[in-house]
N, C-alpha and C positions, 0 to 999 in steps of 0.2 A: 125455781126457785128465784126469787126478786133479789137488789142489795140486800136491800129493810131487813129479810125474810134470811136471809145472809148472816149478816152482823146479829141480828138478836141470836140464830145460832150458835154464832160463837162467842159469842160473851156468857150466853148461858154454859157451853163447852169450859171456857174457859173460867167461870166463877164456880160448877161445878164440879167437875172431872178434876180439871188441869192443879189445880190451885188445892186442893185438894190429896192430891195423887201426890203431885212438888213436896208437900208436907210434913204428909207420913212417914214417903218415904225418905225421905232427904233427912226425917230426924232418924230413921233407921236405920241407914249408913253412915252416916256424919255423924250425930249427937247434935248440942242445940250453937253450939258455938263458934264452927267453922264447916257453913254447909257445903263446901268440899274437900273436907278432908281428907276423905276417901279416895279420891282420885291422886293429891299428893302422895299417903299414904305410901298406895301401889306404885304412883307410882317409884316412890324411894326406896323400899323393899321386892320393888325387881332391878332395879336401876338402868341407867340408859335408856331410860325412856323421860319424858316428862307427863305433868295433868293432861298435857294434851294429848299425848298418845293415847293415857288410858282411858281416861275421855272419848274417842274411838270407837275403842274398840267395842266398850256399850253400844255407841249408838248404831255400828256396821252390825252387830247381833241383830236388836232393830229389826232394822234395814232388811237385813237378812230373811227378818222374817216375813218383813212385809214382802219381798219379792218374793215369798215363796208362797202367799196367798193367792198375789196376780197370777201366779203358773195354775196351780191348785182351784184358786175360788174357794180359800173353804181353810181355816185356820183348826191346828191341829189340838195345837194347847190349850188355846184363852181365845176370843172373840179379838178379831183384828182390828177393833175401837183402841182396844185397850194399850198394842202395839204402837197405833197413832198418837195416842194421847203419848205413850212415852215417848217416838220420837219427841213429838214437843216440845217436851218436858226437856229432854236432853237438849235440844236447842238453845233452853233460857238458860240452859245450867254453861252452857259454851259459852253464853253471854257472862253469866257471872265470873267463869272464869276470866274473860279479857277485861272486865268491869275491876277485878282486882289487880289484875296488873296493871294496869290504866292509873288505879289511883295510886299502888308502889311505885310507879318509875315518875307520876307527878311528885308523892311526899318527896321522891328522893330527889328530883330538879327543885322542891321549895327549899329541903337541908340544905343543897349544896350553894342555892343562890343564899339562902340566911347565914351559910358557912363564911363565901368568900364582904359580905355585909360583916362580922362581925372581926375578918383579918384585915381589912381596912380602917377600922374603928379602933382594932387595937391599940393600947398605948405602945407595946413596945414596938411600935410600929413608928419613930421618931417624926415628925412634923418637917419640913425646910424649914430652916431662918426665915424668919417672916422681911430678913434683911439680907442681903450678902455681906459683910465685909468687904470696905474696900481693897485694892489690892494693888500697889504699887511700886512697883522695882521690885513685885517678890517677898514682900511683906506687907500682913496687914495695918490698916492707918485704926 
């Protein structure tokens, strides 16, 4: 397989396998409003873990299946391609978890900067007088 053939194959897998699988399973597990909801809910239910730990557990399950296939050279429950598709999609999901956190951080920094500007422009903060009174012998004139 040359580079062009590999790229064509990858594009076909992404379009024909990965996106439909990610869409179907995502809707089943998380619903429509928050595609990463199941990771957050399970983390909250379990306690003392975060969404990344929950993600890792799911990812490892599929990785162990791939390792098992490598030892046996046969899949026991489903074709190995399905596990590979799941693993790839879990990496995409990890990227979305990261993106959520990055967006939250950016929004938080934006909010802090906006709050800082508002505090500086707030009328409750009195600007210094335009000119200081002249003080001679301890009394202003």
